[in-house]
N, CA, C and O of each residue as an XYZ file, in Angstrom:
684
protein
N     -12.629     10.478     -8.534
C     -12.035      9.148     -8.628
C     -10.441      9.299     -9.751
O      -9.370      8.820     -9.378
N     -10.560      9.843    -10.749
C      -9.466     10.689    -11.427
C      -8.839     11.383    -10.611
O      -7.663     11.399    -10.972
N      -9.016     12.098     -9.502
C      -8.021     12.876     -8.712
C      -7.133     11.978     -7.944
O      -5.904     12.020     -7.879
N      -7.813     11.301     -7.472
C      -7.091      9.777     -6.725
C      -5.945      9.232     -7.668
O      -4.741      9.441     -7.522
N      -6.511      8.544     -8.594
C      -5.333      8.037     -9.357
C      -3.975      8.792    -10.140
O      -2.844      8.450    -10.485
N      -4.747      9.917    -10.185
C      -3.659     10.959    -10.411
C      -2.627     11.474     -9.217
O      -1.477     11.890     -9.364
N      -3.228     11.352     -8.244
C      -2.306     11.915     -7.081
C      -0.997     10.377     -6.794
O       0.173     10.425     -6.414
N      -1.820      9.242     -7.156
C      -0.923      8.046     -6.957
C      -0.155      8.061     -7.901
O       1.024      7.912     -7.581
N      -0.459      8.242     -9.459
C       0.835      7.910    -10.141
C       1.666      9.556     -9.912
O       2.380      9.705    -10.904
N       1.778     10.582     -9.125
C       2.144     11.744     -8.998
C       3.519     11.305     -7.982
O       4.730     11.504     -8.073
N       2.569     10.559     -6.915
C       3.597     10.456     -5.872
C       4.379      9.322     -6.295
O       5.541      9.321     -5.889
N       3.877      7.996     -7.286
C       4.999      7.377     -7.768
C       6.230      7.795     -9.024
O       7.250      7.167     -9.307
N       5.770      8.913     -9.546
C       6.227      9.940    -10.393
C       7.526     10.212     -9.529
O       8.553      9.570     -9.749
N       7.454     11.242     -8.478
C       8.107     11.526     -7.841
C       9.210     10.926     -7.055
O      10.308     11.388     -6.744
N       8.664      9.812     -6.816
C       9.670      8.735     -6.172
C      10.690      8.021     -7.262
O      11.696      7.372     -6.975
N      10.206      8.290     -8.511
C      11.591      7.622     -9.557
C      12.264      8.569     -9.796
O      13.471      8.364     -9.918
N      11.692     10.101     -9.969
C      12.520     11.089    -10.075
C      13.480     11.630     -8.999
O      14.257     12.569     -9.171
N      13.286     10.713     -7.542
C      14.255     11.073     -6.809
C      15.332      9.781     -6.565
O      16.170      9.749     -5.664
N      15.185      9.083     -7.236
C      16.222      7.737     -7.160
C      17.586      8.173     -8.135
O      17.748      8.415     -9.331
N      18.458      8.130     -6.920
C      19.705      8.966     -7.431
C      20.286      7.700     -8.242
O      20.159      6.530     -7.881
N      20.965      8.161     -9.439
C      21.528      7.038    -10.474
C      22.663      6.359     -9.485
O      22.611      5.144     -9.290
N      23.678      7.152     -8.872
C      25.008      6.404     -8.465
C      24.549      6.048     -7.050
O      25.463      6.325     -6.273
N      23.196      5.401     -6.237
C      23.257      4.891     -5.255
C      23.828      3.970     -4.727
O      23.979      2.934     -5.375
N      24.246      4.054     -3.587
C      25.225      3.375     -2.720
C      24.867      1.509     -2.669
O      23.889      1.157     -2.011
N      25.442      0.783     -3.158
C      24.973     -0.698     -3.663
C      25.975     -1.444     -3.497
O      27.020     -1.210     -4.103
N      25.846     -2.540     -2.601
C      26.821     -3.680     -2.365
C      26.292     -5.489     -2.950
O      25.468     -6.326     -2.582
N      27.311     -5.378     -4.002
C      27.182     -6.427     -4.633
C      26.563     -7.853     -3.934
O      25.547     -8.369     -4.401
N      27.256     -8.418     -2.804
C      26.418     -8.780     -1.762
C      25.504     -8.907     -1.575
O      24.987    -10.019     -1.681
N      24.635     -7.515     -1.088
C      23.461     -7.383     -0.512
C      22.309     -7.517     -1.990
O      22.600     -7.090     -3.108
N      21.167     -8.121     -1.676
C      20.260     -8.024     -2.823
C      19.469     -8.842     -1.860
O      19.656     -9.974     -1.416
N      18.407     -7.839     -1.635
C      17.213     -8.360     -0.795
C      16.029     -9.097     -1.474
O      15.381     -8.730     -2.454
N      15.948     -9.782     -1.021
C      14.581    -11.059     -1.368
C      13.065    -10.818     -0.912
O      12.039    -11.191     -1.482
N      13.199    -10.139      0.197
C      11.503     -9.795      0.468
C      11.580     -8.632      1.602
O      12.611     -8.367      2.219
N      10.510     -8.072      1.755
C      10.549     -6.727      2.827
C       8.790     -7.094      3.393
O       7.921     -7.516      2.631
N       8.627     -6.866      4.578
C       7.804     -6.952      5.682
C       7.484     -5.399      5.853
O       8.279     -4.610      5.343
N       6.492     -4.963      6.462
C       5.826     -3.802      6.754
C       5.021     -3.731      7.578
O       4.372     -4.750      7.811
N       4.762     -2.578      8.297
C       3.572     -2.615      9.132
C       3.049     -0.962      8.902
O       3.753      0.009      8.624
N       1.822     -1.011      9.083
C       1.157      0.738      8.735
C       0.105      1.242      9.583
O      -0.611      0.532     10.288
N       0.041      2.499      9.487
C      -1.267      2.715     10.245
C      -1.544      3.635      9.101
O      -0.696      4.228      8.435
N      -3.340      3.693      8.905
C      -3.807      4.452      7.888
C      -5.351      4.827      8.103
O      -5.928      4.836      9.190
N      -5.722      5.034      7.267
C      -7.003      5.745      7.069
C      -8.190      6.193      5.792
O      -7.589      6.776      4.889
N      -9.188      6.108      5.600
C      -9.651      6.541      4.250
C     -11.337      6.387      4.235
O     -12.018      5.838      5.101
N     -11.641      6.808      3.431
C     -13.162      7.704      3.554
C     -13.641      6.730      2.182
O     -12.785      6.200      1.475
N     -15.090      6.579      1.921
C     -15.514      6.121      0.562
C     -15.179      7.321     -0.753
O     -15.258      8.501     -0.412
N     -14.915      7.103     -1.811
C     -14.596      8.005     -2.582
C     -15.946      8.537     -3.570
O     -15.912      9.546     -4.274
N     -16.872      7.803     -3.465
C     -18.092      8.163     -4.534
C     -19.082      8.417     -3.483
O     -20.166      8.627     -4.027
N     -19.183      8.500     -1.948
C     -19.871      9.047     -1.223
C     -19.744      9.946     -0.948
O     -18.810     10.038     -0.152
N     -20.410     11.226     -1.265
C     -19.639     12.782     -0.580
C     -20.794     13.024      0.373
O     -21.299     14.097      0.040
N     -21.412     12.526      1.369
C     -22.213     12.376      2.327
C     -21.153     13.243      3.921
O     -21.509     14.040      4.789
N     -19.901     12.598      3.651
C     -18.882     13.085      4.822
C     -19.560     12.708      5.874
O     -20.608     12.063      5.835
N     -18.917     13.147      6.993
C     -19.274     13.081      8.560
C     -18.606     11.573      9.063
O     -18.967     10.791      9.941
N     -17.868     11.552      8.434
C     -16.891      9.790      8.978
C     -15.890      9.415      7.869
O     -15.634      9.996      6.815
N     -15.378      8.240      8.420
C     -14.581      7.489      7.417
C     -13.757      6.112      8.565
O     -14.215      5.409      9.466
N     -13.166      6.168      8.294
C     -11.992      4.637      8.938
C     -10.596      4.961      9.191
O      -9.852      5.701      8.548
N     -10.353      4.217     10.334
C      -8.746      4.186     10.549
C      -8.452      3.059     11.206
O      -9.276      2.322     11.749
N      -6.883      2.860     11.152
C      -6.873      1.778     11.856
C      -5.079      1.278     10.767
O      -4.419      1.886      9.924
N      -4.930     -0.297     11.535
C      -3.622     -0.446     10.928
C      -3.671     -1.999     10.419
O      -4.640     -2.747     10.286
N      -2.078     -2.246     10.149
C      -1.831     -3.640      9.602
C      -0.406     -4.195      9.675
O       0.476     -3.850     10.462
N      -0.340     -5.151      8.677
C       0.905     -5.708      8.442
C       0.840     -6.431      7.326
O      -0.306     -6.841      7.142
N       1.872     -6.873      6.208
C       2.262     -7.182      5.481
C       3.220     -7.948      5.267
O       3.897     -8.278      6.241
N       3.572     -8.465      3.925
C       4.949     -8.703      3.394
C       4.780     -9.208      1.693
O       3.784     -9.475      1.020
N       5.834     -9.196      1.471
C       5.876     -9.386     -0.273
C       7.180     -9.851     -0.465
O       8.103     -9.262      0.097
N       7.432    -11.021     -1.324
C       8.283    -11.045     -1.948
C       8.833    -11.496     -3.656
O       8.238    -12.028     -4.593
N      10.302    -10.966     -3.474
C      10.277    -11.011     -4.827
C      10.436    -12.137     -6.002
O      11.455    -12.792     -5.781
N       9.843    -12.513     -7.025
C      10.055    -13.980     -7.669
C      10.954    -13.767     -9.087
O      11.489    -14.736     -9.625
N      11.057    -12.494     -9.596
C      11.231    -12.432    -10.981
C      11.812    -10.712    -11.049
O      10.851     -9.955    -10.921
N      13.013    -10.040    -11.202
C      13.639     -9.068    -11.271
C      12.668     -8.003    -10.341
O      12.767     -8.263     -9.141
N      11.638     -6.717    -10.685
C      11.194     -6.492     -9.719
C       9.798     -6.638     -9.350
O       9.192     -5.759     -8.738
N       9.251     -7.798     -9.734
C       7.903     -8.355     -9.631
C       7.813     -9.171     -8.376
O       8.559    -10.121     -8.139
N       6.710     -8.682     -7.465
C       6.532     -9.356     -5.920
C       5.009     -9.979     -5.756
O       3.977     -9.624     -6.326
N       5.155    -10.710     -5.079
C       3.494    -11.398     -4.767
C       3.953    -11.327     -3.245
O       5.017    -11.645     -2.715
N       2.702    -10.765     -2.696
C       2.265    -10.656     -1.161
C       1.345    -10.450     -0.788
O       0.379    -10.488     -1.550
N       1.165    -10.085      0.761
C      -0.045    -10.450      1.392
C      -0.507     -9.356      2.567
O       0.536     -9.108      3.172
N      -1.200     -8.867      2.948
C      -1.501     -8.081      4.290
C      -3.025     -8.264      4.581
O      -3.975     -8.578      3.865
N      -2.912     -7.983      5.765
C      -4.064     -7.774      6.665
C      -4.102     -6.918      7.612
O      -3.117     -6.946      8.350
N      -5.148     -5.924      7.928
C      -5.475     -4.819      8.466
C      -6.817     -4.759      9.108
O      -7.837     -5.104      8.511
N      -6.801     -4.274     10.446
C      -7.875     -3.717     11.277
C      -8.019     -2.529     11.297
O      -7.125     -1.691     11.421
N      -9.554     -2.286     11.135
C     -10.365     -0.854     11.030
C     -11.482     -0.446     12.012
O     -12.240     -1.328     12.414
N     -11.623      0.701     12.387
C     -12.612      1.166     12.984
C     -13.184      2.370     12.579
O     -12.758      3.507     12.781
N     -14.384      1.948     11.874
C     -15.286      2.828     11.100
C     -16.195      3.834     11.833
O     -16.928      3.251     12.632
N     -16.374      5.210     11.803
C     -17.296      6.006     12.817
C     -18.200      6.958     11.911
O     -17.415      7.793     11.463
N     -19.313      7.191     11.494
C     -19.962      7.819     11.465
C     -21.155      8.459     12.412
O     -22.208      7.848     12.596
N     -20.880      9.767     13.002
C     -21.411     10.077     14.080
C     -21.373      9.130     15.064
O     -20.476      8.291     15.142
N     -22.446      9.229     15.946
C     -22.661      8.119     17.304
C     -22.055      6.693     16.682
O     -21.337      5.957     17.358
N     -22.433      6.404     15.321
C     -22.499      4.502     14.746
C     -21.114      4.239     14.656
O     -20.468      5.200     14.239
N     -20.408      3.132     14.948
C     -18.736      3.076     14.914
C     -19.250      1.235     14.551
O     -20.315      0.630     14.666
N     -18.181      0.937     14.189
C     -18.130     -0.899     13.979
C     -16.487     -0.919     13.620
O     -15.759     -0.013     13.213
N     -16.263     -2.032     13.874
C     -14.850     -2.495     13.642
C     -14.763     -3.791     12.223
O     -15.650     -4.644     12.185
N     -13.918     -3.795     11.418
C     -13.749     -4.768     10.519
C     -12.529     -4.844      9.739
O     -11.697     -3.938      9.698
N     -12.463     -5.703      9.259
C     -11.084     -5.896      8.781
C     -10.694     -6.345      6.933
O     -11.626     -6.974      6.434
N      -9.867     -6.173      6.262
C      -9.739     -6.431      5.340
C      -8.098     -7.217      5.073
O      -7.084     -6.761      5.601
N      -8.090     -8.323      4.260
C      -7.211     -9.383      3.871
C      -7.142     -9.423      2.449
O      -8.168     -9.433      1.770
N      -6.036     -9.445      1.970
C      -5.760     -9.618      0.629
C      -4.930    -10.017     -0.083
O      -4.058    -10.345      0.721
N      -4.515    -10.258     -1.162
C      -3.399    -10.896     -1.979
C      -2.825     -9.957     -2.837
O      -3.608     -9.162     -3.356
N      -1.321     -9.839     -3.179
C      -1.486     -8.834     -4.000
C       0.151     -9.378     -5.618
O       0.853    -10.389     -5.577
N       0.172     -8.808     -6.185
C       1.337     -8.581     -7.070
C       1.350     -7.139     -7.236
O       0.480     -6.282     -7.391
N       2.879     -7.148     -7.136
C       3.656     -5.804     -7.386
C       4.961     -5.321     -8.434
O       5.105     -6.172     -9.312
N       5.635     -4.532     -8.522
C       6.574     -4.084     -9.396
C       7.142     -2.781     -8.549
O       6.602     -1.729     -8.207
N       8.714     -3.413     -8.329
C       9.310     -2.395     -7.463
C      10.498     -1.391     -8.498
O      11.618     -1.821     -8.222
N      10.558     -0.792     -9.049
C      10.816     -0.075    -10.034
C      12.624      0.495     -9.289
O      13.300      1.112    -10.113
N      13.152      0.331     -8.171
C      14.143      0.499     -7.802
C      14.915     -0.775     -7.671
O      14.346     -1.816     -7.342
N      16.336     -0.712     -7.946
C      17.153     -2.294     -7.414
C      16.877     -2.615     -6.349
O      16.618     -1.807     -5.458
N      16.873     -4.007     -6.194
C      17.023     -4.529     -4.956
C      18.372     -4.621     -4.170
O      18.538     -4.959     -2.998
N      19.352     -4.213     -5.160
C      20.887     -3.771     -4.602
C      20.832     -2.636     -3.918
O      21.521     -2.799     -2.910
N      20.496     -1.856     -3.932
C      20.137     -0.253     -3.527
C      20.446     -0.838     -1.597
O      19.750     -1.599     -0.925
N      21.302     -0.350     -1.340
C      21.366      0.335      0.515
C      20.035      0.842      0.788
O      19.033      0.329      1.288
N      20.354      2.219      0.230
C      19.697      3.127      0.660
C      18.994      4.069     -0.391
O      19.669      4.294     -1.395
N      17.727      4.667     -0.326
C      17.357      5.821     -0.961
C      15.844      5.081     -1.530
O      15.529      3.933     -1.216
N      15.034      5.942     -2.383
C      13.694      5.779     -2.763
C      13.599      4.629     -3.823
O      14.267      4.403     -4.832
N      12.281      3.824     -3.107
C      12.335      2.362     -3.979
C      10.397      2.767     -3.801
O       9.616      2.723     -2.851
N      10.255      3.181     -5.415
C       8.751      3.406     -5.767
C       8.466      2.088     -6.531
O       9.311      1.362     -7.054
N       7.042      1.896     -6.500
C       6.623      0.826     -6.299
C       4.566      0.644     -6.547
O       3.706      1.396     -6.088
N       4.395     -0.458     -7.305
C       2.705     -0.290     -7.649
C       2.339     -1.642     -7.446
O       3.205     -2.505     -7.585
N       0.872     -2.037     -7.054
C      -0.011     -3.261     -6.745
C      -0.983     -3.123     -7.417
O      -1.550     -2.123     -7.858
N      -1.216     -4.440     -7.508
C      -2.729     -4.811     -7.769
C      -3.441     -6.123     -7.179
O      -2.732     -7.112     -6.992
N      -4.514     -6.165     -6.943
C      -5.019     -7.760     -6.257
C      -5.960     -7.847     -5.526
O      -6.491     -6.757     -5.313
N      -6.471     -8.802     -4.970
C      -7.960     -9.102     -4.861
C      -7.890     -9.293     -3.084
O      -6.890     -9.261     -2.367
N      -9.085     -9.462     -2.767
C      -9.209     -9.679     -1.206
C     -10.831     -9.157     -0.572
O     -11.857     -8.934     -1.215
N     -10.632     -9.089      0.654
C     -12.219     -8.845      1.393
C     -12.442     -8.393      2.504
O     -11.704     -8.611      3.465
N     -13.406     -7.751      2.548
C     -13.817     -7.045      4.139
C     -14.260     -8.343      4.945
O     -14.619     -9.403      4.432
N     -14.165     -8.049      6.359
C     -14.463     -8.999      6.814
C     -15.069     -8.715      8.460
O     -14.350     -7.888      9.021
N     -16.098     -9.160      9.255
C     -16.365    -10.176      8.970
C     -17.786    -10.000      8.484
O     -18.352    -11.026      8.106
N     -18.567     -8.658      8.426
C     -19.864     -9.027      7.857
C     -19.852     -8.154      6.272
O     -20.808     -7.415      6.038
N     -19.015     -8.255      5.495
C     -18.602     -7.730      4.140
C     -18.240     -9.211      3.430
O     -17.079     -9.172      3.020
N     -18.743    -10.220      3.221
C     -18.423    -11.152      2.576
C     -17.684    -10.915      0.998
O     -16.984    -11.698      0.357
N     -18.087     -9.679      0.699
C     -18.123     -9.245     -1.289
C     -16.593     -9.554     -1.427
O     -15.905     -9.722     -0.420
N     -16.070     -9.626     -2.699
C     -14.800    -10.041     -3.062
C     -14.364     -8.116     -3.074
O     -15.176     -7.276     -3.462
N     -13.047     -7.793     -2.601
C     -13.143     -6.538     -3.280
C     -11.436     -6.668     -4.229
O     -10.479     -7.379     -3.921
N     -11.596     -5.464     -5.712
C      -9.944     -5.607     -6.268
C      -9.493     -4.214     -5.865
O     -10.112     -3.155     -5.970
N      -8.186     -4.466     -5.344
C      -7.602     -3.188     -5.181
C      -6.211     -2.882     -5.761
O      -5.419     -3.796     -5.990
N      -5.873     -1.401     -6.033
C      -4.638     -1.389     -6.713
C      -4.108     -0.139     -6.070
O      -4.743      0.535     -5.258
N      -2.833      0.127     -6.520
C      -2.456      1.138     -5.830
C      -0.773      2.085     -6.186
O      -0.161      2.403     -7.206
N      -0.618      2.206     -5.090
C       1.180      2.456     -5.167
C       1.456      3.536     -4.351
O       0.601      4.237     -3.810
N       3.264      3.736     -4.219
C       3.820      4.863     -3.015
C       5.379      4.232     -3.234
O       5.675      3.503     -4.181
N       6.234      4.623     -2.258
C       7.176      4.091     -2.115
C       7.391      3.718     -0.675
O       6.555      3.808      0.224
N       8.602      3.295     -0.584
C       9.313      2.990      0.015
C      11.318      3.769      0.315
O      12.280      3.441     -0.379
N      11.365      4.828      1.563
C      12.286      5.507      1.666
C      13.557      4.472      2.192
O      13.694      4.951      3.318
N      14.243      3.728      2.143
C      15.531      2.956      3.198
C      16.278      3.823      3.576
O      17.149      4.287      2.840
N      16.140      4.097      4.442
C      17.263      4.869      5.215
C      18.578      3.892      5.877
O      19.650      4.444      6.126
N      18.422      2.697      6.082
C      19.444      2.505      6.391
C      19.196      0.840      5.576
O      18.188      0.737      4.877
N      20.116     -0.372      5.701
C      19.862     -0.944      4.849
C      18.502     -2.117      5.200
O      17.854     -2.870      4.473
N      18.472     -1.799      6.794
C      17.082     -2.877      6.696
C      15.729     -1.920      7.263
O      14.684     -2.514      7.527
N      15.778     -1.042      7.362
C      14.855     -0.340      7.727
C      14.449      1.049      7.296
O      15.321      1.918      7.329
N      13.148      1.387      6.867
C      12.625      2.416      5.695
C      11.076      3.014      6.357
O      10.275      2.679      7.229
N      11.235      4.059      5.378
C       9.537      4.537      5.758
C       8.919      3.969      4.638
O       9.388      3.805      3.512
N       7.544      3.621      5.185
C       6.807      3.359      3.620
C       5.683      4.359      3.225
O       5.333      5.046      4.184
N       5.093      4.594      2.182
C       4.076      5.576      2.352
C       3.374      5.241      0.812
O       3.968      5.281     -0.266
N       1.804      4.870      1.065
C       0.995      4.353     -0.103
C      -0.072      4.722     -0.096
O      -0.600      5.028      0.973
N      -0.730      4.812     -1.271
C      -1.959      5.006     -2.063
C      -2.755      3.753     -2.572
O      -2.655      3.236     -3.684
N      -3.646      3.330     -1.435
C      -4.666      2.542     -2.153
C      -5.883      2.422     -2.545
O      -6.612      2.475     -1.554
N      -6.595      2.258     -3.698
C      -8.115      2.178     -3.879
C      -8.593      0.773     -3.633
O      -7.879     -0.115     -4.099
N      -9.738      0.400     -2.946
C     -10.113     -0.775     -2.833
C     -11.660     -0.304     -3.563
O     -12.294      0.701     -3.244
N     -12.088     -1.383     -4.687
C     -13.469     -1.068     -5.569
C     -14.043     -2.923     -5.314
O     -13.493     -3.958     -5.692
N     -15.420     -2.707     -4.482
C     -16.159     -3.722     -4.456
C     -16.810     -4.442     -5.697
O     -17.557     -3.767     -6.406
N     -16.521     -6.123     -6.097
C     -16.736     -6.623     -7.414
C     -18.721     -6.408     -7.330
O     -19.366     -6.916     -6.413
N     -19.201     -5.807     -8.157
C     -20.434     -5.844     -8.067
C     -20.950     -5.119     -6.966
O     -21.820     -5.428     -6.152
N     -20.337     -4.213     -7.072
C     -20.963     -3.135     -5.880
C     -20.591     -1.635     -6.479
O     -19.767     -1.490     -7.382
N     -21.326     -0.508     -5.843
C     -21.181      0.744     -6.224
C     -19.865      1.751     -4.886
O     -19.431      2.901     -4.957
N     -19.645      0.773     -3.941
C     -17.711      1.312     -2.737
C     -16.786      1.348     -3.703
O     -16.449      0.405     -4.419
N     -16.262      2.756     -3.722
C     -15.023      2.666     -3.893
C     -14.171      3.619     -2.460
O     -14.349      4.710     -1.918
N     -13.132      2.368     -2.285
C     -12.473      2.928     -1.095
C     -11.358      3.516     -1.124
O     -10.508      2.686     -1.446
N     -10.928      4.474     -0.964
C      -9.593      5.186     -0.976
C      -8.893      5.182      0.543
O      -9.452      5.331      1.629
N      -7.815      5.014      0.317
C      -6.742      4.503      1.592
C      -5.839      5.347      1.560
O      -5.470      5.759      0.461
N      -5.256      5.820      2.719
C      -3.594      6.551      2.724
C      -3.142      5.544      3.767
O      -3.720      5.456      4.850
N      -1.991      4.703      3.397
C      -1.380      4.038      4.714
C       0.150      4.855      4.967
O       0.778      5.529      4.150
N       0.393      4.627      5.979
C       2.372      4.982      6.319
C       2.868      4.231      7.093
O       2.028      3.527      7.653
N       3.953      4.043      7.411
C       4.781      3.028      8.430
C       5.912      3.038      8.053
O       6.336      3.921      7.307
N       6.637      2.053      8.494
C       7.776      1.473      8.788
C       7.707      0.043      8.181
O       6.772     -0.752      8.276
N       8.992     -0.130      7.485
C       9.500     -1.144      6.154
C      10.636     -1.720      6.702
O      11.395     -1.032      7.385
N      10.934     -3.357      6.408
C      12.124     -3.901      6.993
C      12.620     -4.585      5.655
O      12.116     -4.469      4.538
N      13.675     -5.292      6.012
C      14.192     -6.149      4.875
C      15.268     -6.840      5.397
O      15.898     -7.627      4.691
């Protein structure tokens, strides 16, 4: 668990370190939201039995409500496989986050952190707390690459799930 959180912090730190001070900006351009689509996968962080995991994709959006603070939601569908056994499940959640880069930047690195709550469905109705971080690299004014590490922990449970997600972002 400590190694995963350390990896998250290192990725965010690298994102902050690569943010150029003199980045291009246009005073007329200041985005208020961004959306994203992603593909990713993961496995249990506490269970070392190996032999499986899950992968899938989803989409989400977030809106800025004050400076770099955001509120957002996302949903995803996954296929979990262990040997010959497999099942489909989903996750939906809401989150609050913070983006470290200026919203007036047209291109460059945009590191972020997020925390939230959600749940797995259909057969696991327990609440899940999640947290993580990553970065979006904006290639152009309206499109970028998004990378995220996220950890989900079931409330009143012992399962902690690590997820790596990557995809496209737009604003």
